[in-house]
C-alpha positions in Angstrom: 2.1 19.1 1.0 2.8 20.7 4.4 0.9 18.7 7.0 -1.2 15.6 7.7 -4.4 17.2 6.3 -2.6 17.8 2.9 -1.3 14.2 3.0 -4.7 12.8 3.8 -6.4 14.7 0.9 -3.8 13.5 -1.6 -4.1 9.9 -0.4 -7.9 10.0 -0.8 -7.6 11.6 -4.2 -5.4 8.8 -5.5 -7.6 6.2 -3.9 -10.7 7.8 -5.5 -9.0 7.9 -8.9 -8.3 4.2 -8.7 -11.4 2.8 -7.1 -14.1 5.4 -8.0 -17.3 5.3 -6.0 -16.2 2.1 -4.2 -13.4 4.0 -2.4 -13.8 4.5 1.3 -11.8 7.6 2.2 -9.1 7.4 4.8 -9.6 9.5 8.0 -7.3 11.7 10.0 -8.0 9.3 12.9 -6.4 6.5 10.9 -3.4 8.6 10.0 -2.9 9.5 13.7 -3.4 6.0 14.8 -0.9 4.3 12.4 1.8 7.0 12.3 3.0 6.7 15.8 4.7 3.3 16.4 6.0 4.4 19.8 2.6 4.4 21.6 0.7 1.7 19.7 1.2 -2.1 20.3 3.1 -3.6 17.3 0.4 -6.3 17.0 -2.1 -3.6 15.9 0.1 -2.5 13.1 2.0 -5.6 11.9 1.8 -9.4 12.1 5.0 -11.5 11.8 5.7 -14.7 10.0 8.9 -16.5 9.0 10.1 -18.0 5.8 13.0 -20.4 5.3 16.2 -19.0 3.9 18.0 -21.0 1.2 21.2 -20.6 3.1 19.5 -21.9 6.3 17.7 -20.3 9.2 14.6 -18.1 8.9 13.8 -14.7 7.6 11.3 -12.6 9.5 8.6 -10.9 7.4 6.5 -8.2 9.1 3.3 -7.7 7.1 1.2 -4.6 7.9 -2.5 -5.0 9.0 -5.0 -4.2 6.3 -5.7 -0.6 7.3 -2.0 0.3 7.4 -1.2 -1.6 4.3 -3.8 0.3 2.3 -2.4 3.6 3.4 1.2 2.4 2.6 0.0 1.2 -0.9 -1.2 4.7 -1.9 1.7 6.4 -0.1 4.0 4.3 -2.3 2.3 5.7 -5.4 3.3 9.2 -4.2 6.9 8.0 -3.7 7.0 6.5 -7.2 5.8 9.8 -8.7 8.7 11.6 -7.0 11.6 9.2 -7.0 13.6 7.5 -9.7 16.1 4.8 -8.6 19.8 5.0 -9.4 21.0 3.3 -12.6 22.8 0.7 -10.5 19.7 -0.4 -8.5 18.2 -3.4 -10.3 15.7 -4.6 -7.6 12.3 -3.1 -6.8 12.6 -0.9 -9.9 10.1 -0.6 -12.8 11.3 -2.2 -16.1 14.3 -3.8 -14.4 14.7 -7.4 -13.3 17.1 -10.1 -12.2 17.7 -10.7 -15.9 18.8 -7.1 -16.5 21.0 -7.4 -13.4 22.6 -10.6 -14.6 23.3 -9.3 -18.2 25.7 -6.7 -16.8 28.1 -9.5 -15.7 28.1 -11.9 -18.7 31.4 -13.3 -19.9 33.7 -11.9 -17.1 36.7 -13.8 -15.7 35.7 -12.9 -12.1 32.4 -12.3 -10.4 32.4 -11.1 -6.8 29.1 -11.3 -4.8 28.4 -10.0 -1.4 25.3 -9.6 0.7 24.3 -6.8 3.1 23.4 -8.3 6.5 19.9 -7.7 7.9 19.2 -5.2 5.1 15.7 -3.9 6.0 16.1 -4.0 9.8 19.4 -2.2 9.6 17.6 0.9 8.3 16.3 3.0 11.2 13.2 5.2 11.3 15.5 8.2 11.9 17.3 7.4 8.7 14.1 7.2 6.8 13.0 10.6 8.3 16.3 12.2 7.2 16.0 10.8 3.6 12.4 12.1 3.2 13.5 15.7 4.0 15.8 16.0 1.0 15.6 15.7 -2.8 13.5 14.5 -4.4 10.9 14.2 -1.6 11.6 17.5 0.2 9.0 17.0 2.9 9.1 19.3 5.9 10.1 18.0 9.4 6.4 17.4 10.5 5.4 15.6 7.3 8.6 13.6 7.1 8.0 12.5 10.7 4.4 11.4 10.0 5.4 9.5 6.8 8.4 7.8 8.5 6.1 6.7 11.3 3.6 5.2 8.8 6.4 3.3 7.1 8.4 2.0 10.1 7.8 -0.4 13.0 8.8 -0.8 16.6 11.0 -3.8 17.5 11.6 -4.8 21.1 14.2 -7.3 22.2 15.6 -8.2 25.6 18.5 -5.9 25.0 17.0 -2.9 23.2 14.1 -1.1 21.6 14.3 0.2 18.1 12.3 1.6 15.2 13.1 0.1 11.8 12.0 -0.4 8.2 9.9 -3.6 8.1 10.5 -6.2 5.4 6.9 -6.8 4.2 5.5 -3.2 3.9 4.7 -1.9 0.4 6.8 1.2 1.0 9.9 -0.5 2.2 11.5 -1.6 -1.2 11.4 1.9 -2.7 12.7 3.5 0.5 15.6 1.1 0.7 16.6 2.1 -2.9 16.3 5.8 -1.9 18.5 5.3 1.2 21.0 3.4 -0.8 21.5 6.1 -3.4 24.7 7.4 -1.8 25.9 3.8 -1.4 25.3 3.1 -5.1 27.1 6.3 -6.1 30.2 5.6 -4.0 30.4 2.0 -5.0 30.0 2.8 -8.7 32.8 5.3 -8.5 35.0 2.7 -6.8 34.1 0.2 -9.6 35.0 2.8 -12.2 38.3 3.5 -10.6 39.3 -0.2 -10.7 37.6 -0.9 -14.1 34.8 -3.1 -12.7 31.1 -3.6 -13.4 28.8 -2.9 -10.5 25.1 -3.5 -9.7 22.9 -3.9 -6.7 19.7 -6.0 -6.4 18.2 -5.1 -3.0 20.9 -6.4 -0.5 22.8 -8.4 -3.2 25.8 -6.5 -4.5 27.8 -7.7 -7.5 31.1 -6.7 -9.0 32.6 -8.3 -12.1 35.8 -7.9 -14.2 38.4 -9.5 -16.4 41.1 -9.0 -13.8 41.2 -10.0 -10.1 41.2 -7.2 -7.5 39.3 -9.2 -4.9 42.2 -10.4 -2.7 41.3 -10.1 1.0 43.8 -7.4 1.9 43.7 -5.5 -1.5 43.1 -1.8 -1.6 39.8 -2.4 -3.4 38.5 -4.7 -0.7 39.5 -2.3 2.1 37.8 0.6 0.3 34.7 -1.5 -0.4 34.2 -2.5 3.3 34.9 1.1 4.4 32.2 2.5 2.1 29.6 -0.1 3.2 30.4 0.6 6.9 30.2 4.4 6.5 26.8 4.0 4.9 25.4 2.2 7.9 25.5 -1.4 6.5 27.4 -4.6 7.4 28.6 -7.4 5.1 27.2 -10.9 5.6 30.5 -12.8 5.4 28.8 -16.2 5.0 27.3 -15.1 1.6 30.5 -13.5 0.2 32.0 -15.4 -2.7 34.3 -15.0 -5.7 33.4 -17.0 -8.8 36.0 -17.6 -11.5 35.5 -18.3 -15.2 35.3 -22.0 -15.8 33.1 -22.6 -12.8 29.4 -22.0 -12.7 29.0 -18.2 -12.3 25.7 -17.0 -10.8 24.2 -13.5 -10.3 20.9 -13.3 -8.4 20.2 -17.0 -9.1 20.9 -16.9 -12.8 23.8 -18.4 -14.7 26.0 -15.8 -16.5 29.0 -17.8 -17.7 28.3 -17.3 -21.5 24.7 -16.1 -21.5 21.9 -15.5 -19.0 20.2 -18.8 -18.2 18.3 -20.5 -15.4 20.0 -23.3 -13.4 19.7 -26.9 -14.7 17.7 -27.7 -11.5 15.0 -25.1 -12.3 14.3 -26.6 -15.7 14.4 -30.1 -14.4 11.9 -29.3 -11.6 9.4 -28.0 -14.2 10.0 -31.0 -16.4 9.6 -33.5 -13.6 6.2 -32.2 -12.3 4.9 -32.1 -15.9 5.9 -35.7 -16.4 4.2 -36.8 -13.2 1.1 -34.9 -14.2 1.0 -36.5 -17.6 1.8 -40.0 -16.3 -0.3 -40.2 -13.2 -2.8 -37.3 -13.3 -3.3 -34.0 -11.6 -4.3 -35.4 -8.2 -1.2 -37.4 -7.7 1.0 -34.7 -9.2 -0.4 -32.2 -6.8 0.2 -34.3 -3.7 3.8 -34.9 -4.8 4.3 -31.3 -5.5 2.8 -29.6 -2.5 5.2 -30.8 0.2 8.2 -29.8 -2.0 6.6 -26.4 -2.7 5.9 -25.6 1.0 9.4 -26.6 1.9 10.9 -24.4 -0.8 8.8 -21.4 0.0 8.8 -21.7 3.8 5.5 -19.8 4.1 2.3 -19.7 2.1 0.0 -16.8 2.8 -3.4 -17.8 1.6 -4.3 -21.5 1.4 -2.6 -24.1 -0.7 -1.2 -23.1 -4.1 -2.8 -24.2 -7.4 -0.4 -26.5 -9.2 -1.3 -25.2 -12.7 -0.8 -21.6 -11.6 2.6 -22.3 -10.1 3.8 -24.1 -13.3 2.5 -21.2 -15.4 4.5 -18.8 -13.3 7.6 -20.9 -13.6 7.1 -21.0 -17.4 6.7 -17.3 -17.6 10.0 -16.8 -15.7 11.7 -19.3 -18.0 10.4 -17.3 -21.0 11.7 -14.0 -19.5 15.1 -15.5 -19.0 15.6 -17.6 -22.1 13.3 -15.8 -24.5 10.0 -16.8 -26.1 11.6 -18.6 -29.0 13.8 -20.8 -26.8 13.3 -24.5 -27.7 13.3 -25.7 -24.0 10.6 -23.2 -23.1 8.5 -24.0 -26.2 8.7 -27.7 -25.5 7.6 -27.4 -21.9 5.0 -24.8 -22.7 3.4 -27.1 -25.3 3.4 -30.0 -22.8 1.7 -27.8 -20.2 -0.9 -26.6 -22.8 -1.8 -30.2 -23.7 -2.2 -31.1 -20.1 -4.4 -28.1 -19.4 -6.6 -29.1 -22.4 -6.9 -32.6 -21.0 -8.0 -31.6 -17.5 -10.2 -28.6 -18.0 -13.3 -30.2 -19.4 -16.6 -28.5 -18.2 -19.2 -31.2 -17.4 -22.3 -31.7 -15.4 -25.5 -29.8 -15.0 -24.0 -27.5 -12.5 -21.0 -26.6 -14.7 -18.5 -28.3 -12.5 -15.1 -28.9 -14.0 -13.8 -32.4 -13.4 -10.1 -31.7 -13.3 -9.0 -35.3 -12.5 -10.8 -38.5 -11.8 -9.7 -41.8 -10.2 -11.3 -44.9 -8.9 -11.5 -44.8 -5.1 -9.2 -47.8 -4.8 -6.6 -46.3 -7.1 -6.8 -43.0 -5.2 -6.3 -44.6 -1.8 -3.4 -46.7 -3.1 -1.6 -43.8 -4.8 -1.9 -41.4 -1.8 -1.5 -44.2 0.9 -4.7 -43.0 2.6 -8.2 -44.3 3.2 -11.5 -42.6 2.3 -14.1 -43.0 5.0 -17.8 -42.3 4.3 -20.3 -41.8 7.1 -23.8 -40.6 7.6 -24.5 -37.6 9.8 -27.4 -37.4 12.3 -29.4 -35.5 9.7 -29.0 -38.3 7.3 -26.5 -36.6 5.0 -23.6 -38.6 3.6 -20.1 -37.1 4.0 -16.6 -38.4 3.5 -13.0 -37.6 4.4 -9.4 -38.8 4.2 -6.2 -38.0 5.9 -3.1 -36.5 4.2 -0.1 -35.8 6.6 -2.5 -36.2 9.5 -4.7 -33.4 8.1 -8.4 -34.2 7.5 -9.6 -33.4 3.9 -13.3 -33.2 3.6 -14.9 -34.8 0.5 -18.3 -33.9 -1.0 -20.5 -36.9 -1.8 -23.0 -37.0 -4.7 -26.6 -37.6 -3.6 -26.8 -40.4 -6.2 -24.1 -42.4 -4.4 -24.9 -45.7 -2.7 -22.4 -46.0 0.2 -23.1 -49.7 0.6 -21.4 -50.4 -2.7 -18.3 -48.3 -3.4 -16.7 -50.7 -6.0 -17.5 -48.6 -9.0 -17.3 -45.1 -7.4 -14.8 -42.5 -8.4 -13.3 -39.5 -6.6 -12.6 -36.3 -8.6 -10.8 -33.1 -8.0 -13.3 -30.5 -9.1 -13.7 -26.8 -9.5 -16.9 -24.7 -9.3 -17.8 -21.5 -11.1 -16.1 -19.5 -8.3 -12.8 -21.4 -9.0 -13.1 -23.1 -5.6 -11.6 -26.6 -5.6 -13.0 -29.6 -3.8 -13.1 -33.4 -3.9 -16.3 -35.1 -5.0 -17.2 -38.8 -4.8 -19.6 -39.8 -7.5 -20.7 -42.6 -9.8 -18.9 -42.8 -13.1 -19.9 -39.9 -15.3 -21.4 -40.5 -18.7 -18.8 -38.3 -20.3 -15.9 -39.3 -18.0 -14.8 -42.1 -20.3 -13.7 -39.3 -22.7 -11.3 -37.9 -20.1 -10.1 -41.4 -19.2 -9.5 -42.3 -22.9 -7.5 -39.1 -23.4 -5.3 -39.8 -20.5 -4.8 -43.5 -21.5 -3.8 -42.6 -25.1 -1.5 -39.7 -24.1 0.2 -41.8 -21.4 1.3 -44.3 -24.0 2.9 -41.7 -26.3 6.0 -39.6 -26.0 5.7 -35.9 -26.0 7.2 -35.6 -29.4 4.7 -38.2 -30.8 1.8 -36.2 -29.3 3.0 -32.9 -30.8 3.5 -34.6 -34.2 -0.1 -35.9 -34.1 -1.5 -32.5 -33.1 0.4 -30.8 -35.9 -1.0 -33.2 -38.5 -4.0 -31.6 -40.2 -5.3 -35.0 -41.3 -5.3 -36.4 -37.8 -8.8 -36.9 -36.2 -8.5 -35.1 -32.8 -11.8 -36.5 -31.7 -10.3 -40.0 -31.1 -8.3 -38.4 -28.2 
């Protein structure tokens, strides 16, 4: 590739290969529009949101608008075909994970962690431009300028104006690894000289060893800080720590004292939400879960999360770390599978799934809310309730008599499009099956349930 026209042709070829006839080709007008952050308002290229940091404060994420994001996505495919990360880069790298990063530091007497401050924003557009001109990219000046413009954003503060690599663009992770190649090489040589293990997961740098060279004024520490500074980065002193054998040693969130493992809190969180789901049902479990989840994540992109999907993801992570034959993983996975079988029962003439059902009085008491049913001017019945001062609309079956709500139920439902909603209805003919299952299972321990399910002579229909 030598110019924008060549870049445009390649991007469209990749897009056509992936999407076929559905692919709408990019235009040179789009390339010209998005590649110049100096003359275009940032709001037309990126939108910002903030997520909470575990250490306190907020992290700014700059997500590209759809048109730019699509270009960056296919541009990243070109990067992936050209570039292979260094052996010390564990983050944003195919076939490497936090588990691989942690394994490098198992069983060491000393683990030293440090964090690079403002990792993405500290990388300027000029630096990206310079990296794209050399191996393995080898783009000419014109093309490197266009691509760097597509990958970077303008940031204006009261003191200055700068062009940086945004945290949130599809191209940013790979470009950070490419820019850190020299940093990785120099730090790996430093580690080799002192007999240490070294790895980097994005902005998280880890050294480990059987001996202590991490004293504040040691030659190693002076060389370490000098290399980091020469490579255009700065150490976040508040996240620098030395972990000694005998204490809990962590690398990128995983325990590495004797083997790679998740924290006790991680397992306990999964166990707790499964217990609440089993004991009180999906509706109450979800309401107890959602506040904690939002606080932990800090930001949710598209609507509220689905509890079952979040737990499934946590179980997959547990399996990746502990292995698919680990007893803790297997026990929690079986409990999850049983609960999924209980709640996903297709019923009704419209093939609505009734995921969880409660009497209205029980629902109101459990969630400390009040369901209000009214009649619109057109004569249609509707209902709603408040959770955290937010109105939740509830569908109402046409067979409901709103003058007598004593035997009515409210269910969390899912339609064929997997859209979730609440529905007020009369007791379903088959709903007693669900209620009986929940009643029996709530009186048994998990081990008793699993024993029954494994007994070939046990009549499952009574559940």
